[in-house]
DRENVOLUM-268005 format. One record per residue (C-alpha): residue in one letter; x, y, z. Coordinates in steps of 0.02 Angstrom, whole numbers, padded with zeros to 5 digits, always signed. Example, Ala and Ser with C-alpha at 12.3 -4.5 7.8 and 13.67 -1.06 7.14 Angstrom:
REM residues 2
a+00615-00225+00390 s+00684-00053+00357 
//
This chain:
REM residues 363
m+00038-00625-00982 t+00023-00446-01043 a+00036-00435-01232 s+00194-00351-01294 a+00185-00191-01395 l+00307-00278-01512 f+00160-00346-01610 t+00058-00186-01618 p+00053-00088-01781 l+00157+00069-01803 t+00102+00205-01923 v+00228+00329-01991 r+00151+00460-02104 a+00042+00364-02228 t+00120+00192-02201 t+00076+00064-02068 m+00195-00076-02019 r+00098-00225-01950 n+00221-00246-01806 r+00383-00176-01737 l+00497-00322-01784 w+00591-00257-01935 v+00728-00325-02048 a+00889-00226-02043 p+00983-00188-02204 m+01109-00327-02236 c+01229-00322-02382 q+01228-00478-02491 y+01364-00432-02616 s+01273-00540-02743 a+01246-00439-02900 e+01361-00562-02987 e+01368-00472-03154 r+01428-00313-03065 d+01283-00217-03141 g+01188-00176-02981 l+01039-00282-03033 t+00939-00391-02914 t+00931-00578-02947 d+00827-00725-02887 w+00940-00728-02734 h+00875-00558-02679 l+00694-00605-02712 v+00704-00761-02605 h+00814-00680-02472 l+00702-00529-02445 g+00540-00620-02482 s+00572-00749-02347 f+00569-00613-02214 a+00399-00553-02273 v+00332-00731-02269 g+00406-00747-02095 g+00302-00606-02025 a+00417-00454-02019 g+00331-00286-02016 l+00461-00197-02123 v+00585-00279-02241 m+00731-00164-02280 t+00847-00198-02425 e+01034-00193-02409 a+01132-00033-02437 t+01086+00009-02616 a+01203+00125-02709 v+01139+00289-02780 s+01282+00292-02907 p+01409+00167-02976 e+01550+00244-02874 g+01442+00233-02718 r+01448+00043-02710 i+01541-00039-02568 s+01593-00182-02683 p+01573-00211-02869 e+01438-00339-02826 d+01326-00216-02731 l+01149-00176-02783 g+01113-00007-02859 i+00967+00101-02908 w+01046+00227-03025 t+00964+00155-03183 d+00787+00121-03238 e+00828-00063-03267 q+00880-00079-03085 r+00717+00006-03034 d+00614-00115-03138 r+00702-00269-03066 f+00658-00212-02890 a+00473-00204-02933 r+00453-00393-02927 i+00527-00397-02751 t+00423-00255-02681 a+00265-00331-02753 f+00300-00497-02668 i+00340-00415-02500 r+00180-00314-02507 a+00077-00468-02554 q+00135-00550-02392 g+00074-00404-02287 a+00243-00326-02252 v+00311-00155-02301 a+00458-00142-02420 g+00595-00018-02376 i+00758+00026-02460 q+00919+00094-02388 l+00996+00222-02507 a+01183+00234-02487 h+01349+00300-02549 a+01504+00215-02480 g+01624+00361-02507 r+01803+00317-02457 k+01747+00139-02411 a+01690+00102-02589 s+01775-00010-02718 t+01819-00147-02594 w+01819-00336-02609 r+01663-00422-02545 t+01679-00500-02374 w+01713-00680-02427 a+01840-00638-02563 e+02017-00702-02542 q+02081-00524-02560 q+02050-00383-02437 g+02048-00195-02453 s+02023-00094-02611 v+01991-00176-02780 p+02128-00123-02902 l+02072-00016-03047 e+02128-00149-03171 e+02017-00277-03085 g+01858-00175-03089 g+01888-00051-02949 w+01869+00137-02962 e+01927+00301-02888 t+01842+00335-02722 v+01785+00501-02651 g+01758+00574-02479 p+01744+00737-02386 s+01934+00741-02373 a+02081+00647-02448 v+02097+00538-02292 a+02100+00350-02316 f+02009+00223-02211 d+02147+00115-02139 g+02195-00020-02266 y+02100+00059-02411 r+02151+00169-02557 a+02149+00355-02517 p+01996+00447-02585 r+01988+00609-02680 a+01905+00754-02588 l+01739+00802-02666 t+01719+00977-02734 v+01569+01081-02684 p+01485+01056-02855 e+01515+00869-02838 i+01432+00870-02667 a+01279+00947-02749 g+01287+00804-02874 v+01283+00678-02731 v+01123+00759-02667 d+01050+00745-02841 d+01097+00561-02847 f+01003+00527-02685 v+00850+00617-02752 a+00852+00522-02916 a+00874+00358-02822 a+00728+00400-02707 r+00615+00433-02857 r+00663+00267-02937 a+00637+00177-02771 l+00462+00246-02752 d+00422+00203-02932 a+00484+00026-02897 g+00356+00007-02758 f+00456+00043-02602 e+00351+00122-02464 v+00493+00171-02345 l+00656+00261-02386 e+00810+00256-02274 l+00963+00367-02295 h+01125+00282-02242 a+01222+00400-02130 a+01311+00264-02030 h+01450+00134-02030 g+01585+00247-02100 y+01505+00275-02269 l+01499+00442-02358 v+01370+00539-02257 h+01447+00474-02094 q+01617+00525-02161 f+01553+00703-02176 l+01478+00699-02001 s+01634+00637-01911 p+01784+00750-01876 l+01894+00596-01895 s+01861+00591-02082 n+01803+00768-02121 l+01948+00890-02118 r+01868+01018-02234 d+01878+01205-02199 d+01732+01259-02308 e+01543+01259-02276 y+01544+01068-02265 g+01678+01054-02131 g+01725+01116-01959 p+01578+01151-01841 l+01443+01021-01817 e+01315+01116-01918 n+01435+01118-02066 r+01479+00933-02053 a+01292+00895-02047 r+01254+01001-02199 l+01263+00860-02328 l+01145+00749-02228 l+01020+00888-02201 e+01025+00937-02384 v+00991+00756-02434 v+00850+00739-02308 a+00765+00899-02366 a+00786+00859-02551 v+00724+00680-02534 r+00576+00738-02430 a+00531+00864-02566 e+00541+00728-02699 a+00448+00596-02599 g+00305+00707-02542 e+00221+00710-02373 g+00157+00531-02361 v+00320+00431-02372 p+00412+00382-02212 l+00594+00437-02215 f+00720+00350-02102 v+00900+00398-02064 r+01023+00267-02003 f+01153+00341-01887 s+01308+00270-01807 a+01285+00343-01633 t+01472+00341-01597 d+01637+00312-01685 w+01696+00219-01528 a+01849+00333-01531 e+01946+00355-01369 t+01963+00540-01406 g+01875+00649-01533 g+01760+00573-01660 w+01572+00568-01680 t+01473+00547-01518 e+01299+00504-01456 e+01276+00687-01409 d+01314+00737-01590 t+01193+00604-01651 a+01050+00668-01544 v+01077+00848-01600 v+01088+00805-01785 a+00941+00686-01771 g+00838+00833-01710 w+00895+00936-01857 a+00857+00793-01976 a+00681+00783-01905 e+00657+00968-01939 a+00715+00937-02119 g+00588+00798-02145 a+00651+00634-02070 d+00533+00527-01968 v+00629+00378-01896 m+00805+00375-01826 d+00882+00202-01848 i+01023+00193-01720 s+01178+00085-01746 s+01361+00124-01710 g+01540+00116-01773 g+01616+00088-01943 n+01717+00246-01969 l+01870+00202-01866 a+01969+00046-01908 g+02021-00052-01755 a+01897+00033-01638 r+01874-00061-01475 i+01688-00101-01471 p+01613-00191-01320 v+01502-00305-01424 g+01371-00403-01328 p+01183-00429-01317 l+01087-00266-01341 y+01250-00167-01340 q+01182-00028-01451 v+01010-00012-01372 p+01066+00121-01246 f+01112+00233-01392 a+00937+00215-01463 g+00865+00257-01293 y+00978+00409-01279 v+00921+00477-01446 k+00738+00437-01412 e+00741+00538-01252 r+00804+00689-01349 v+00711+00693-01515 p+00538+00773-01522 e+00376+00679-01547 p+00316+00609-01665 v+00492+00559-01718 r+00520+00372-01695 v+00679+00276-01652 s+00729+00099-01696 a+00862-00005-01609 v+00981-00134-01684 g+01127-00241-01627 l+01131-00419-01561 i+00947-00427-01519 t+00924-00615-01532 t+00777-00676-01428 p+00591-00637-01427 q+00599-00575-01248 e+00745-00458-01285 a+00652-00382-01432 a+00494-00362-01328 d+00587-00285-01182 v+00668-00152-01294 v+00499-00094-01359 d+00397-00117-01201 s+00525-00019-01099 g+00510+00129-01216 r+00693+00128-01263 a+00643+00114-01446 d+00484+00109-01549 a+00542-00040-01652 v+00687-00161-01666 m+00790-00202-01820 l+00854-00381-01827 g+00997-00434-01940 r+01092-00595-01907 e+00951-00672-01808 m+00839-00651-01960 l+00970-00737-02067 r+00971-00882-01945 d+00781-00886-01939 p+00684-00788-02072 h+00525-00837-01979 f+00582-00760-01816 p+00427-00649-01799 l+00310-00799-01812 r+00411-00892-01682 a+00426-00738-01570 a+00239-00710-01567 t+00211-00889-01510 a+00346-00874-01377 l+00269-00713-01312 g+00093-00782-01309 t+00031-00672-01451 t-00074-00730-01599 i-00029-00657-01768 p-00081-00714-01942 w+00023-00850-02025 p+00032-00876-02213 v-00109-00996-02255 q+00018-01110-02338 y+00108-01128-02170 e-00043-01134-02056 r-00027-01321-02026 a+00143-01287-01945 r+00079-01161-01818 p+00115-01223-01641 r-00044-01268-01547 p-00074-01254-01359 
//
């Protein structure tokens, strides 16, 4: 059996991931005091993936400002106290041999919503802890409160919020930064003509709709310096029958993002159009990753995500060249030790935590 490239290291700038099985950002909605602070839940949740052999452990979407939270219970990194709470988690992840990454996000018009298991749905009323939402235009996501359109000076403030969050993240010990430009959140809202109806320099042609993302990429790169890997998560398509954001747009803007300082394009899909008909199934988003990878210049890397659930599927994605790494979400929730199990299934030997060595399967 030929060894899979899935378990070979991948170096991006000054950081090396020990393998190409990575943990996707997954919202936990568990900052119970609504203060954006991590708790023991987040330590154990994220730490278990590092113990389980993942190469990169990415936090959930972490808000760069209070109004950028998806729900009141989201994590944030707009204060120094939030930064300091993260340090315990990043230290543990690093001690297990994994790399700690953080997804920096602003939810835009999809902010101020009830968490997924709440009895209520839609926007949280102001009197119950919700807040005014913002977006590129005053166009509501179906079922949510309408946002207020950001002014140009406020857009500059959003860029500043991402930069300040990036600095706190690096000071907290994160080694990888990801900018969330997917799933219908603020940067995606600017990219898509379904949600961006502006007629100024941030709306209209593709280069204008991409302006916010490219400003954030350039500003975060300047703050982070040359050694820090910078990822961008894209939704490759809105899954709209007509109009909307497309894989062609994604590939073009990914190239521009690379020129501005991004290193890895993390390819997902959807989230900006309520009720979109999405043909969900095993590996359903991998073709989008392959499409982008064929069109972005070296040494830009691409990761794939979306119902990758078996060791062989993950190996095939990487070994075929459709992506340089895979991001696993729900399968990691089901089995935080998936990388250890996958290595065994694929006939590869990787280090186990010494505390777990007695459980390693033997020939």
